[in-house]
N, C-alpha and C positions, 0 to 999 in steps of 0.2 A: 482181545483188542490188539494184541501184538501180531496175531496172524493177519488181521485186517490191514495194519500199517505195512507189514511185509508185503502183502498182496498188492497194495497200491504202489509201493516203491519198485516192485519188480514187474507187475503185470499191467501197468496203466500207461498208455502212450501220451497222456497229457501231463500236467504238473500237479503233484500231490502236495498241498500245504498242510503240515502237521503242526500240532500244538507247540512244539519246540522251535519252530521256525521263526526268524526275526519278524517276518511280515505277517505272522498268524493273526495278530489282533486287528491289523488293518484289513486283512483278507476276510475276517469273519464279520466285521462290522456291516451293519445294514442301515438304511436311511433312518429308521425310527429308533431313536435312543432308548426307548423303553424296552427294546428287544435285546437281550444279552446271552444269546446262546453260544455254547462252546462245542463246535462239531469235533468229532474224532479226526475226521479228514475233510479237507476242502479240495475237491477234485476240479481243477481248472481244465476245461475242455477246449479243444480247438477244432473238433470235427465230429460228425456223427458216430464215427468209430470210437472216439474217446468217450462219448456219452454212453454208448452201448457197453464198453468195458466198465465204466463206473457203475452202471446199473447191475451188471452181472456180479461184480466183486461185492457190491452192498448186499445184494440178494443172498449170496453165499454166506455172508457174515450174519445175517438175520437182523442187522441194525436198521434204525430209521433212515429214510431217504428224503431229502428236501431238494428242490430245484430253485435256483436263483438266476434271474435274468438281470433286471436293473436294480434289484434289492429294495424296491419301493413299497412293498406290501406293508400296509399299516399294521396288519395283524401278525406280521413276522413270519409269514408262510414260506419264505424263502431261506430259512435256516432251521437248525435243530440242535439239540444238545446230545452228545454222545454218538451221533450218527454221521452220515456222509452228506455233504452239500455238493451237488453238481452245479459248478459255477460256470455260467456261460459268458462271462465278461470279456473273455478273449475272442468271442464270436460276434462281431459287431459290423460286419460288412454289409453294405447296401448297394444294390445295383438297380439302375432305372432303365426300362426300355420304353421310351416315349412313343414309339410307333405302335406298340401293343397296349399302351396305357397300363403298364404293369411295373411294380417295384418288388424286388425280391430282397428280403432282410434276414440276417442270421438272427438266431434266437436271443443273443445277448445284446442286440442293439437297443439303444435309447431313442426317444422321440427327437432328440437333438441330432443324433447320427441320421436318423431317417429324413428329417426335415432338411438338413443340410444337402443331402443327396437329391431329394426330389425338388427342392426349390430351384435348383440349377436349371430345370426344365419347366418351371412355372406350373408344377403340379403338386398335389398333396393328397393325403388321406387323413381322415379324422384321427387325431392323437390326443394325448392327455393334456392337462392343464399346467404341468410342470415338466420342463424339457428333459430333466434327468431320469424320468420315469421309463422303465423298460417297456418296449413294444409288447413283449410276450404276456406279461401279467395283465396289462391293461386290455389287451385285445381279447384274451381268453375269458376275461370276466365280462366283457361287453364293450366298454370303451366310450365313456362320455368324453366329449371334447368340442372345441369351438366350431367345427364344421358339421356338427351332427344334424341339425335341422335341414341342411341342404344335401348332405351326402351320407347321412346315417351315422351309426356308431362305428367305432374302429372295427368291430367284428363283421359289420356289414360289408366292408371293403375287402374282407379276407376271402380270397378265391382259391387258395391252395396251401398246403402245409406238408413239409417233410417231418415225420413223427417217428421218434425212436420209442418202440413200445417196451413193455416190461420184459418181454422175452428177448430183447436185443434186436429184433427186426426193425428196419427202417421202411415205413410205408408212406405213400403219398395220399393225402386226403384231398379230394377235389370234387367238383360237380359230377364228374363221370368216373373217376377212379375209385373213390370211396365217399359218396355223399353223406352217408350216416355219420362217419367220423367227422367230416367237415361240419355238419350241423352241430355236433357236440362241442367242437372247439369254438364255435361262435357263441360264447357265453357260458360254457360248462366248466370253465376253469382248467387247472392242470391235472385233471382226474385220469386222463387217458394216455399220456406219454409225455416225452420231453420233445417240444417242437424245436428242431434244429434250424428250420428255415420257414419263413413266413412269405407267402406271396399275396400281394394286395392289388386291387385295381386303384389307380390314381386318377385324380380329377383336376380340371384346370383351376388353379388358384395362384394368382400373382399377388399384387398388393391387395390388402384388405382394409376396410374401414373399421378400426377397432380401438379399444381403450377403456377408460373408466370415468365415470362421473361420481363425485364425492359430495355428500350432503351432511350437514350436522345432525346429530342424533335426535334433536327435537323435531326434525322433519321426517322421522322414520315412518310414522303411520301414513303421512301424505305420499311419500315416495313409494312404499310397498303397495298401497291401495292403487295409486296411479299405474304402477308397474303391472299389478294384477288385471287392471281393466284394459290395459294397452296391448299386452302380448298376445291374447287370443287372435287378433286380427293381423299379426305380423306375417310378412312373406317368409318363406323358408330360408331365405338368405341370412336371416338374423338369428344367432344363438346367443343367449344372454344368462347371466347370473345376477341375482339380487343378493346382496351380502350385508349382514350386520357385522361390524368389525370395529377395530381401534385405528384411528388415523395414524399412519406411520410417520417417523421423523424423517421425511424425505423433502428435498428442496421444493417440490411442487405443492406441498401442503402448507396452508397458512399457519403461522406460529400458534395462533389462538386455537387451532383444531388438532395439532399435534398431541398425541397421547390421550385424546378423548374419544369416546365412542362415536361412531359415525354410521351411515348407511351408504352403500355404493351400488351402482349399476355398472357392471363389466360386461363387455360383449364383443362380437365379431360379426361384421356384415361381409359376406363374400359374394359381392356383386358390383354393380356400378357404384363408384365411390361417392359421387354426388348424391345419388339416390339414397344411399345409406345415411347420409347426413340429414336428408329430408325426413326419412322415416323415423330417425331419432328425435325429431323436433318436439314431440310431447314431453320427453324427459328434460330436454333443454329448457322448456318452458317452466319447469319446476325451479329453476334458478340454482344450479350446482355451484358450490364454492370452488370446485376443482373440475376442470374438463381436460381430460387426456385423450379424448377420441381424435383420430385423424388417420390418414393414410399410412400404412407401414407394411413392410414385408412380413408375410406370414410367420416366418421363424422368429421374428422380433416379438410378435404377440405370444408365441409359444413359450418364450423365456420371460415374459413380463412378470409373471408372478413367482419366479424362482426364489427371489430374495425372501419371500414370505414363508418359504418352506425349506430352509437349508437342512442338510443332512446332520444327524447327531442329536437333534433335539428330541424331546419326549412328546410323542404323538398318540392321540387317541381320537378315533373318528366313530361316529354312528350315522347310519343314513337310512333313508326310506323313501317311498314313493307317496305322492298326494295327488288327489284327483282335482284339488282346488286349492288356492291361496286364500282361504276365506278369512273373515274378520277374526275368528277365534285364533287361527294359526298366526296371523299377524300380531295379535295381543301377546301371544306366547313368546314370539320372536323379540318383541320389544321388552317384555318383563325380564326374560332370561339374558337377552343381549346386553341389557344394562349392567349386569352383574357378572359377566364373564370374567374370571379371576386373572386371566392371562392376557396381555395386550396382543398376543400373536394368535389368540383364538377367534373363530368366526363362525357365523351361521350362513350357509349358502343355500339358495333356492335356484336350481337350474331349470329354465323353462324347456320342456320337451316338445313332443309333437313333431310336425313336419315329416321328414324322411324317416325319423325313428319310429313313428306310429305306423308308417305304411309297410313295415315288414312284419310278417306273421310268425307264429311258432313253428310253421313248417320249414322256415328258412333258417332259424336260429334258436338257441336254447335260452336266450336273454328273456327274462321274465317281465319286464317293466314297460312293455310297448304301449299300454293304454294310459300311463301316467301323464298328468299335465305337468307335474314338477317332480324332480328328484331333490331331496334335501341332503345336506351333508353337515353334521355337527362337528366342526373342526376345533379340537383342543390341542394346542401346541404350547409347551413350556420348557424351561431350561433347568430348573432347580428340582432335584428329586425330592426334596422336602415339601414341595408343593403338589406332589402326586395326588394325595387324598383329596385336596380341594379341587383340583381340576377334574379328576374322575368323577367325583360327586356331582360337580356342576353339569358335566356332560350327561351323566345318566339321569339326572333330575330333569333336564331339558328333553332328553329322549323319552322319558316316561310321560311328560306333559304333552308331547306331540303323538304318543301312541294311539289315542283315540281317533286321530284323523288320518293315521297312516294306513295305507293299503297293505294287504297281507303280504305280498312278495317284497324282496329287498334287492338292492344292487349289491352284488357280492364284493365288488372292489371297495365299497364303503363299509364292510363289515368289521367290527371290533374283534379282538381276540375272544376265544370261546370262553363263555361265562360258566361258573360252577353250576352244576346241576343240569346242564343242557347237554344232550348227546350230540355227537357230530351229525348223526342221521336227522335228528329233529331240526338242527340248525340248517342244514342244506335243504331239507324239505320245506321248511318255513320260507327260505329264500326264493326257491324256485317254484313252489306250488306242486300239487300232487301230480298233475298231468306231465309237466316238463320233467319233474324228478323221476317219475316212473320210466320214461324213455331213457333218460340218462343212466339210470341204474341198469337197465337192460344192455345198453352199450358198454357200461363199465364192465359187466360181466364178460363181454366179448373181448375187449381190449386189455383189461387189467383185472382178471378174475380173482387175483390174490391180493388186490388193493395195495400194491407196492407204492403207488402214487397216492399217499393219503395226507401229505402236509399241504392241505389246501382246504376249501370248503368242500368236505369230502362226501362223495357220493358212494354209498355201499353197493358192491355188485349184487344184482338180483338173481 
Protein backbone atom coordinates (compact mmCIF):
# COMPACT_ATOMS: atom_id res chain seq x y z
CA UNK A 1 0.00 0.00 0.00
CA UNK A 2 2.90 2.35 0.74
CA UNK A 3 4.18 1.84 -2.80
CA UNK A 4 0.75 2.72 -4.24
CA UNK A 5 0.51 5.92 -2.21
CA UNK A 6 4.07 6.87 -3.17
CA UNK A 7 3.33 6.22 -6.83
CA UNK A 8 0.24 8.42 -6.81
CA UNK A 9 1.90 11.26 -4.93
CA UNK A 10 4.84 11.31 -7.35
CA UNK A 11 3.58 9.96 -10.69
CA UNK A 12 0.04 11.27 -11.04
CA UNK A 13 -0.81 14.55 -12.71
CA UNK A 14 -4.17 14.96 -10.99
CA UNK A 15 -4.88 15.22 -7.27
CA UNK A 16 -4.57 12.14 -5.07
CA UNK A 17 -6.81 12.23 -1.99
CA UNK A 18 -5.50 9.84 0.66
CA UNK A 19 -7.17 8.53 3.85
CA UNK A 20 -5.31 11.01 6.06
CA UNK A 21 -6.52 14.02 4.06
CA UNK A 22 -9.00 16.41 5.68
CA UNK A 23 -11.33 16.12 2.69
CA UNK A 24 -11.12 12.31 2.49
CA UNK A 25 -14.54 11.56 4.01
CA UNK A 26 -16.33 14.06 1.79
CA UNK A 27 -14.35 12.87 -1.24
CA UNK A 28 -15.25 9.21 -0.70
CA UNK A 29 -18.95 9.87 -0.04
CA UNK A 30 -21.39 8.80 -2.73
CA UNK A 31 -25.09 9.52 -3.15
CA UNK A 32 -26.29 6.26 -1.55
CA UNK A 33 -25.74 6.37 2.22
CA UNK A 34 -25.83 2.56 2.35
CA UNK A 35 -22.47 2.53 0.56
CA UNK A 36 -19.52 3.14 2.89
CA UNK A 37 -16.36 2.21 1.00
CA UNK A 38 -12.89 3.36 2.04
CA UNK A 39 -10.63 3.60 -1.02
CA UNK A 40 -6.85 3.60 -0.62
CA UNK A 41 -6.63 6.47 -3.12
CA UNK A 42 -9.17 8.78 -4.70
CA UNK A 43 -7.60 9.92 -7.97
CA UNK A 44 -9.17 13.21 -9.02
CA UNK A 45 -8.58 13.56 -12.73
CA UNK A 46 -8.63 16.62 -14.94
CA UNK A 47 -7.74 15.11 -18.32
CA UNK A 48 -7.52 11.85 -20.29
CA UNK A 49 -3.81 11.82 -19.44
CA UNK A 50 -4.65 11.81 -15.72
CA UNK A 51 -7.11 8.97 -16.28
CA UNK A 52 -4.50 6.93 -18.15
CA UNK A 53 -1.95 7.52 -15.36
CA UNK A 54 -4.46 6.43 -12.71
CA UNK A 55 -5.27 3.25 -14.62
CA UNK A 56 -1.58 2.42 -15.08
CA UNK A 57 -0.68 2.98 -11.43
CA UNK A 58 -3.66 0.95 -10.24
CA UNK A 59 -2.85 -1.94 -12.57
CA UNK A 60 0.74 -1.99 -11.35
CA UNK A 61 -0.52 -2.25 -7.76
CA UNK A 62 -2.92 -5.09 -8.52
CA UNK A 63 -5.65 -3.40 -6.47
CA UNK A 64 -9.32 -2.93 -7.43
CA UNK A 65 -10.34 0.03 -9.60
CA UNK A 66 -13.66 1.89 -9.62
CA UNK A 67 -14.77 4.86 -11.72
CA UNK A 68 -17.00 7.61 -10.40
CA UNK A 69 -18.74 10.25 -12.47
CA UNK A 70 -21.72 11.68 -10.58
CA UNK A 71 -21.55 9.06 -7.81
CA UNK A 72 -25.26 8.22 -8.17
CA UNK A 73 -24.95 4.46 -8.67
CA UNK A 74 -27.53 2.89 -6.36
CA UNK A 75 -25.41 -0.26 -6.19
CA UNK A 76 -22.31 1.76 -5.22
CA UNK A 77 -20.39 0.85 -8.36
CA UNK A 78 -18.46 4.14 -8.31
CA UNK A 79 -16.40 3.25 -5.26
CA UNK A 80 -14.44 0.41 -3.66
CA UNK A 81 -12.65 -0.46 -0.45
CA UNK A 82 -8.86 -0.76 -0.45
CA UNK A 83 -8.45 0.17 -4.10
CA UNK A 84 -8.41 3.23 -6.32
CA UNK A 85 -11.37 5.39 -7.34
CA UNK A 86 -10.95 7.39 -10.54
CA UNK A 87 -12.93 10.51 -9.69
CA UNK A 88 -14.13 12.50 -12.71
CA UNK A 89 -15.91 15.23 -10.74
CA UNK A 90 -13.32 17.78 -11.86
CA UNK A 91 -14.18 17.12 -15.52
CA UNK A 92 -17.61 18.70 -15.96
CA UNK A 93 -17.33 20.96 -18.99
CA UNK A 94 -20.13 21.00 -21.58
CA UNK A 95 -19.92 22.66 -25.01
CA UNK A 96 -22.81 23.00 -27.46
CA UNK A 97 -22.58 23.39 -31.23
CA UNK A 98 -26.15 24.27 -32.26
CA UNK A 99 -25.25 24.44 -35.94
CA UNK A 100 -24.26 20.75 -35.88
CA UNK A 101 -26.94 19.75 -33.32
CA UNK A 102 -24.20 18.31 -31.10
CA UNK A 103 -23.21 18.70 -27.44
CA UNK A 104 -19.91 17.49 -26.01
CA UNK A 105 -19.60 16.83 -22.28
CA UNK A 106 -16.74 15.67 -20.07
CA UNK A 107 -17.18 12.40 -18.22
CA UNK A 108 -17.82 13.93 -14.78
CA UNK A 109 -20.64 16.24 -15.87
CA UNK A 110 -24.05 15.91 -14.26
CA UNK A 111 -27.37 16.36 -16.02
CA UNK A 112 -27.66 19.71 -14.28
CA UNK A 113 -24.42 20.79 -15.97
CA UNK A 114 -25.58 19.41 -19.30
CA UNK A 115 -29.08 20.89 -19.20
CA UNK A 116 -27.80 24.33 -18.20
CA UNK A 117 -25.55 24.40 -21.26
CA UNK A 118 -27.99 22.96 -23.79
CA UNK A 119 -31.08 24.88 -22.63
CA UNK A 120 -29.32 28.14 -23.55
CA UNK A 121 -29.87 27.03 -27.17
CA UNK A 122 -33.35 25.50 -26.60
CA UNK A 123 -32.05 21.99 -27.19
CA UNK A 124 -31.69 18.92 -25.00
CA UNK A 125 -30.96 15.20 -24.89
CA UNK A 126 -32.77 12.63 -22.77
CA UNK A 127 -31.34 12.73 -19.24
CA UNK A 128 -32.16 11.26 -15.86
CA UNK A 129 -34.93 12.11 -13.40
CA UNK A 130 -32.60 13.64 -10.78
CA UNK A 131 -30.45 16.53 -11.95
CA UNK A 132 -27.39 15.61 -9.84
CA UNK A 133 -27.08 12.24 -11.61
CA UNK A 134 -23.90 11.90 -13.66
CA UNK A 135 -24.28 11.73 -17.43
CA UNK A 136 -21.77 8.87 -17.64
CA UNK A 137 -23.36 6.12 -15.59
CA UNK A 138 -26.86 6.90 -16.77
CA UNK A 139 -25.90 6.94 -20.47
CA UNK A 140 -23.72 3.84 -20.32
CA UNK A 141 -26.54 1.89 -18.67
CA UNK A 142 -29.22 3.03 -21.12
CA UNK A 143 -30.74 6.20 -19.73
CA UNK A 144 -34.45 6.43 -18.98
CA UNK A 145 -35.68 10.04 -18.86
CA UNK A 146 -38.43 12.53 -19.59
CA UNK A 147 -37.75 12.80 -23.34
CA UNK A 148 -37.38 9.08 -24.02
CA UNK A 149 -40.55 8.40 -26.02
CA UNK A 150 -39.85 11.32 -28.34
CA UNK A 151 -36.05 11.15 -28.65
CA UNK A 152 -35.07 7.76 -27.23
CA UNK A 153 -32.95 6.88 -24.23
CA UNK A 154 -29.83 8.84 -23.27
CA UNK A 155 -27.70 6.19 -24.98
CA UNK A 156 -29.67 6.64 -28.22
CA UNK A 157 -28.38 10.22 -28.49
CA UNK A 158 -24.78 9.11 -27.90
CA UNK A 159 -22.97 9.59 -31.21
CA UNK A 160 -19.35 9.50 -30.07
CA UNK A 161 -17.07 9.02 -27.08
CA UNK A 162 -13.40 9.44 -26.20
CA UNK A 163 -12.52 6.37 -24.14
CA UNK A 164 -9.39 5.66 -22.10
CA UNK A 165 -8.81 1.92 -22.34
CA UNK A 166 -7.24 -0.43 -19.83
CA UNK A 167 -3.88 -0.23 -21.63
CA UNK A 168 -3.85 3.58 -21.34
CA UNK A 169 -4.70 4.38 -24.95
CA UNK A 170 -7.41 6.92 -25.70
CA UNK A 171 -9.63 5.91 -28.62
CA UNK A 172 -12.65 7.52 -30.22
CA UNK A 173 -15.79 5.43 -30.56
CA UNK A 174 -18.12 6.60 -33.28
CA UNK A 175 -20.27 5.37 -36.16
CA UNK A 176 -17.23 5.31 -38.45
CA UNK A 177 -14.23 5.25 -36.12
CA UNK A 178 -15.18 2.32 -33.91
CA UNK A 179 -18.86 1.35 -34.26
CA UNK A 180 -18.50 -1.83 -32.20
CA UNK A 181 -17.26 0.09 -29.16
CA UNK A 182 -19.97 2.71 -29.61
CA UNK A 183 -22.57 -0.08 -29.69
CA UNK A 184 -21.20 -1.47 -26.42
CA UNK A 185 -21.20 1.93 -24.73
CA UNK A 186 -24.88 2.33 -25.60
CA UNK A 187 -26.12 0.27 -22.66
CA UNK A 188 -23.18 -2.03 -21.85
CA UNK A 189 -22.10 -0.08 -18.78
CA UNK A 190 -18.58 0.85 -17.73
CA UNK A 191 -17.07 -2.43 -18.86
CA UNK A 192 -14.86 -1.16 -21.68
CA UNK A 193 -12.96 1.86 -20.41
CA UNK A 194 -13.28 5.29 -18.86
CA UNK A 195 -15.25 7.71 -21.02
CA UNK A 196 -13.47 11.04 -20.78
CA UNK A 197 -15.79 12.80 -23.20
CA UNK A 198 -19.31 12.09 -24.46
CA UNK A 199 -20.74 13.45 -27.68
CA UNK A 200 -24.54 13.64 -28.00
CA UNK A 201 -27.00 14.65 -30.66
CA UNK A 202 -29.30 17.35 -29.30
CA UNK A 203 -32.94 17.93 -30.15
CA UNK A 204 -35.23 20.97 -30.11
CA UNK A 205 -36.69 21.32 -26.60
CA UNK A 206 -37.83 24.66 -25.19
CA UNK A 207 -40.63 24.91 -22.67
CA UNK A 208 -42.37 21.63 -21.89
CA UNK A 209 -45.81 20.86 -20.46
CA UNK A 210 -44.95 18.87 -17.36
CA UNK A 211 -45.69 18.27 -13.71
CA UNK A 212 -47.62 15.96 -11.41
CA UNK A 213 -51.20 15.00 -10.59
CA UNK A 214 -51.75 13.66 -7.08
CA UNK A 215 -54.67 11.50 -5.94
CA UNK A 216 -55.59 9.95 -2.56
CA UNK A 217 -54.62 6.31 -2.10
CA UNK A 218 -58.21 5.08 -2.13
CA UNK A 219 -58.27 6.10 -5.81
CA UNK A 220 -55.19 4.01 -6.59
CA UNK A 221 -56.96 1.24 -8.52
CA UNK A 222 -59.03 3.70 -10.56
CA UNK A 223 -55.98 5.83 -11.41
CA UNK A 224 -53.64 2.97 -12.31
CA UNK A 225 -56.32 1.23 -14.37
CA UNK A 226 -57.16 4.44 -16.25
CA UNK A 227 -53.46 5.12 -16.76
CA UNK A 228 -52.97 1.59 -18.11
CA UNK A 229 -55.85 2.00 -20.56
CA UNK A 230 -54.82 5.52 -21.63
CA UNK A 231 -51.08 5.31 -22.35
CA UNK A 232 -51.06 2.84 -25.30
CA UNK A 233 -52.58 5.47 -27.58
CA UNK A 234 -50.40 8.38 -26.50
CA UNK A 235 -48.29 10.36 -28.96
CA UNK A 236 -44.54 10.02 -28.58
CA UNK A 237 -44.39 13.52 -27.11
CA UNK A 238 -45.65 12.23 -23.72
CA UNK A 239 -43.36 10.32 -21.33
CA UNK A 240 -44.95 9.44 -17.98
CA UNK A 241 -44.52 7.70 -14.66
CA UNK A 242 -47.32 6.36 -12.49
CA UNK A 243 -46.17 6.25 -8.87
CA UNK A 244 -47.41 4.93 -5.56
CA UNK A 245 -45.86 7.12 -2.87
CA UNK A 246 -46.44 9.12 0.31
CA UNK A 247 -47.69 12.68 -0.12
CA UNK A 248 -44.86 15.00 0.93
CA UNK A 249 -45.15 17.89 3.42
CA UNK A 250 -45.10 20.52 0.68
CA UNK A 251 -47.21 23.70 0.48
CA UNK A 252 -49.00 22.42 -2.62
CA UNK A 253 -50.29 19.29 -0.83
CA UNK A 254 -53.61 19.61 1.09
CA UNK A 255 -52.99 19.15 4.83
CA UNK A 256 -55.30 16.14 4.98
CA UNK A 257 -53.14 14.33 2.40
CA UNK A 258 -49.68 15.09 3.85
CA UNK A 259 -47.96 11.98 5.16
CA UNK A 260 -50.59 9.65 3.72
CA UNK A 261 -50.19 7.15 0.91
CA UNK A 262 -51.14 8.50 -2.49
CA UNK A 263 -50.90 7.81 -6.20
CA UNK A 264 -49.35 10.21 -8.70
CA UNK A 265 -49.07 10.71 -12.45
CA UNK A 266 -45.83 12.52 -13.31
CA UNK A 267 -44.83 13.37 -16.84
CA UNK A 268 -43.48 15.53 -19.61
CA UNK A 269 -45.02 16.55 -22.92
CA UNK A 270 -42.40 17.90 -25.34
CA UNK A 271 -44.57 19.41 -28.04
CA UNK A 272 -47.22 22.08 -28.47
CA UNK A 273 -48.12 23.15 -24.92
CA UNK A 274 -51.86 23.52 -25.48
CA UNK A 275 -52.02 20.13 -27.15
CA UNK A 276 -50.30 18.54 -24.16
CA UNK A 277 -53.00 19.81 -21.82
CA UNK A 278 -55.67 18.40 -24.14
CA UNK A 279 -54.00 14.98 -24.28
CA UNK A 280 -53.84 14.88 -20.47
CA UNK A 281 -57.60 15.47 -20.20
CA UNK A 282 -58.51 11.83 -19.30
CA UNK A 283 -56.29 12.08 -16.21
CA UNK A 284 -57.80 15.45 -15.28
CA UNK A 285 -61.22 13.83 -15.51
CA UNK A 286 -60.27 11.56 -12.61
CA UNK A 287 -60.33 14.58 -10.27
CA UNK A 288 -56.80 14.95 -8.85
CA UNK A 289 -56.45 16.75 -5.51
CA UNK A 290 -53.20 18.34 -6.71
CA UNK A 291 -52.44 19.56 -10.23
CA UNK A 292 -48.88 20.79 -10.82
CA UNK A 293 -48.90 20.40 -14.61
CA UNK A 294 -48.08 23.47 -16.63
CA UNK A 295 -45.53 25.01 -18.99
CA UNK A 296 -42.02 25.11 -17.58
CA UNK A 297 -38.41 25.23 -18.81
CA UNK A 298 -37.05 21.74 -19.30
CA UNK A 299 -34.26 22.18 -16.66
CA UNK A 300 -36.95 23.01 -14.08
CA UNK A 301 -38.62 19.68 -14.77
CA UNK A 302 -35.23 17.94 -14.56
CA UNK A 303 -34.77 19.16 -10.97
CA UNK A 304 -38.41 18.79 -9.88
CA UNK A 305 -37.82 15.49 -8.06
CA UNK A 306 -34.41 16.34 -6.57
CA UNK A 307 -35.81 16.95 -3.08
CA UNK A 308 -37.24 13.41 -3.05
CA UNK A 309 -33.78 11.88 -3.48
CA UNK A 310 -31.21 13.90 -1.53
CA UNK A 311 -27.66 12.57 -1.12
CA UNK A 312 -26.64 10.65 1.98
CA UNK A 313 -29.87 8.76 2.64
CA UNK A 314 -30.03 4.98 2.51
CA UNK A 315 -31.21 3.72 -0.89
CA UNK A 316 -32.10 0.31 -2.26
CA UNK A 317 -33.74 -0.10 -5.66
CA UNK A 318 -34.89 -3.09 -7.64
CA UNK A 319 -36.25 -2.82 -11.15
CA UNK A 320 -37.57 -4.81 -14.05
CA UNK A 321 -39.49 -4.76 -17.32
CA UNK A 322 -43.19 -5.54 -17.81
CA UNK A 323 -45.12 -6.25 -20.98
CA UNK A 324 -48.35 -5.00 -19.37
CA UNK A 325 -49.69 -3.23 -16.30
CA UNK A 326 -52.34 -5.85 -15.75
CA UNK A 327 -54.78 -6.23 -12.87
CA UNK A 328 -52.50 -8.56 -10.90
CA UNK A 329 -49.63 -6.07 -11.05
CA UNK A 330 -51.95 -3.26 -9.96
CA UNK A 331 -53.18 -5.41 -7.04
CA UNK A 332 -49.57 -5.99 -5.95
CA UNK A 333 -48.74 -2.29 -6.19
CA UNK A 334 -51.74 -1.41 -4.01
CA UNK A 335 -51.08 -4.14 -1.44
CA UNK A 336 -47.38 -3.44 -1.02
CA UNK A 337 -47.63 0.31 -1.56
CA UNK A 338 -49.97 0.57 1.39
CA UNK A 339 -47.31 -0.77 3.76
CA UNK A 340 -44.08 0.80 2.52
CA UNK A 341 -42.26 1.45 5.82
CA UNK A 342 -40.60 4.72 4.80
CA UNK A 343 -42.46 7.84 3.62
CA UNK A 344 -39.64 8.43 1.10
CA UNK A 345 -40.16 5.09 -0.66
CA UNK A 346 -42.19 4.67 -3.85
CA UNK A 347 -43.19 2.32 -6.66
CA UNK A 348 -42.64 3.73 -10.16
CA UNK A 349 -44.07 2.48 -13.45
CA UNK A 350 -42.41 4.20 -16.44
CA UNK A 351 -44.34 3.92 -19.69
CA UNK A 352 -41.97 2.97 -22.49
CA UNK A 353 -42.54 2.49 -26.22
CA UNK A 354 -42.30 5.32 -28.71
CA UNK A 355 -38.77 6.06 -29.87
CA UNK A 356 -37.34 3.64 -27.28
CA UNK A 357 -38.99 0.70 -29.00
CA UNK A 358 -37.89 1.75 -32.48
CA UNK A 359 -34.18 1.13 -31.80
CA UNK A 360 -32.95 -2.42 -32.28
CA UNK A 361 -30.17 -4.49 -30.75
CA UNK A 362 -28.03 -3.70 -33.80
CA UNK A 363 -27.83 -0.09 -32.61
CA UNK A 364 -27.33 -0.54 -28.87
CA UNK A 365 -26.75 -3.02 -26.07
CA UNK A 366 -29.80 -1.88 -24.09
CA UNK A 367 -31.95 -4.98 -23.47
CA UNK A 368 -35.44 -3.64 -22.75
CA UNK A 369 -36.68 -2.30 -26.08
CA UNK A 370 -39.85 -4.41 -26.19
CA UNK A 371 -41.05 -3.62 -22.67
CA UNK A 372 -44.28 -1.67 -22.24
CA UNK A 373 -43.19 -0.54 -18.76
CA UNK A 374 -40.08 -0.35 -16.65
CA UNK A 375 -40.72 -0.50 -12.92
CA UNK A 376 -38.48 0.80 -10.17
CA UNK A 377 -39.03 -0.19 -6.54
CA UNK A 378 -37.55 2.77 -4.69
CA UNK A 379 -36.70 2.32 -1.01
CA UNK A 380 -35.21 5.40 0.68
CA UNK A 381 -34.82 5.88 4.42
CA UNK A 382 -32.58 7.73 6.88
CA UNK A 383 -32.21 5.60 10.01
CA UNK A 384 -29.82 2.65 9.78
CA UNK A 385 -31.83 0.83 12.45
CA UNK A 386 -34.57 0.58 9.81
CA UNK A 387 -32.35 -1.20 7.28
CA UNK A 388 -33.85 -4.63 7.78
CA UNK A 389 -37.46 -3.45 7.57
CA UNK A 390 -36.90 -1.50 4.36
CA UNK A 391 -34.78 -4.13 2.64
CA UNK A 392 -37.29 -6.84 3.55
CA UNK A 393 -40.23 -4.80 2.22
CA UNK A 394 -38.45 -4.07 -1.07
CA UNK A 395 -37.38 -7.68 -1.62
CA UNK A 396 -40.84 -8.98 -0.77
CA UNK A 397 -42.38 -6.63 -3.33
CA UNK A 398 -39.81 -7.64 -5.95
CA UNK A 399 -40.60 -11.29 -5.34
CA UNK A 400 -44.32 -10.62 -5.75
CA UNK A 401 -43.66 -8.96 -9.14
CA UNK A 402 -41.21 -11.60 -10.31
CA UNK A 403 -43.80 -13.82 -12.09
CA UNK A 404 -44.84 -10.83 -14.24
CA UNK A 405 -41.34 -9.52 -14.92
CA UNK A 406 -39.65 -10.04 -18.26
CA UNK A 407 -36.33 -11.84 -18.24
CA UNK A 408 -33.99 -8.89 -18.87
CA UNK A 409 -33.48 -5.96 -16.50
CA UNK A 410 -32.51 -2.30 -16.63
CA UNK A 411 -28.97 -2.25 -15.27
CA UNK A 412 -29.24 1.27 -13.79
CA UNK A 413 -31.95 0.01 -11.41
CA UNK A 414 -30.03 -3.06 -10.24
CA UNK A 415 -29.45 -3.56 -6.53
CA UNK A 416 -26.07 -4.55 -5.01
CA UNK A 417 -24.92 -8.09 -5.77
CA UNK A 418 -26.83 -10.66 -3.72
CA UNK A 419 -25.13 -13.56 -2.02
CA UNK A 420 -24.91 -16.71 -4.11
CA UNK A 421 -25.17 -14.96 -7.47
CA UNK A 422 -22.04 -14.70 -9.59
CA UNK A 423 -21.29 -11.47 -11.46
CA UNK A 424 -21.61 -13.33 -14.76
CA UNK A 425 -25.03 -14.73 -13.85
CA UNK A 426 -26.16 -11.25 -12.85
CA UNK A 427 -25.00 -9.61 -16.08
CA UNK A 428 -26.25 -12.41 -18.30
CA UNK A 429 -29.68 -12.26 -16.63
CA UNK A 430 -29.83 -8.49 -17.19
CA UNK A 431 -28.76 -8.49 -20.85
CA UNK A 432 -29.95 -11.85 -22.12
CA UNK A 433 -27.80 -14.42 -23.91
CA UNK A 434 -27.52 -12.71 -27.30
CA UNK A 435 -26.51 -9.24 -26.11
CA UNK A 436 -24.31 -10.67 -23.36
CA UNK A 437 -22.40 -12.86 -25.83
CA UNK A 438 -21.54 -9.89 -28.06
CA UNK A 439 -20.58 -7.76 -25.06
CA UNK A 440 -18.30 -10.55 -23.81
CA UNK A 441 -16.54 -10.71 -27.19
CA UNK A 442 -15.97 -6.95 -27.16
CA UNK A 443 -14.83 -7.07 -23.54
CA UNK A 444 -12.09 -9.46 -24.62
CA UNK A 445 -10.96 -6.91 -27.22
CA UNK A 446 -10.99 -3.76 -25.09
CA UNK A 447 -10.44 -5.07 -21.54
CA UNK A 448 -9.15 -8.67 -21.73
CA UNK A 449 -7.88 -8.60 -18.13
CA UNK A 450 -11.19 -7.31 -16.76
CA UNK A 451 -9.60 -4.24 -15.19
CA UNK A 452 -12.97 -2.50 -15.30
CA UNK A 453 -15.02 -4.85 -13.15
CA UNK A 454 -16.69 -2.52 -10.65
CA UNK A 455 -19.87 -2.53 -12.73
CA UNK A 456 -22.52 -4.95 -13.94
CA UNK A 457 -19.59 -7.01 -15.01
CA UNK A 458 -19.18 -8.66 -18.38
CA UNK A 459 -16.49 -11.35 -18.35
CA UNK A 460 -14.10 -11.39 -21.36
CA UNK A 461 -14.89 -14.25 -23.70
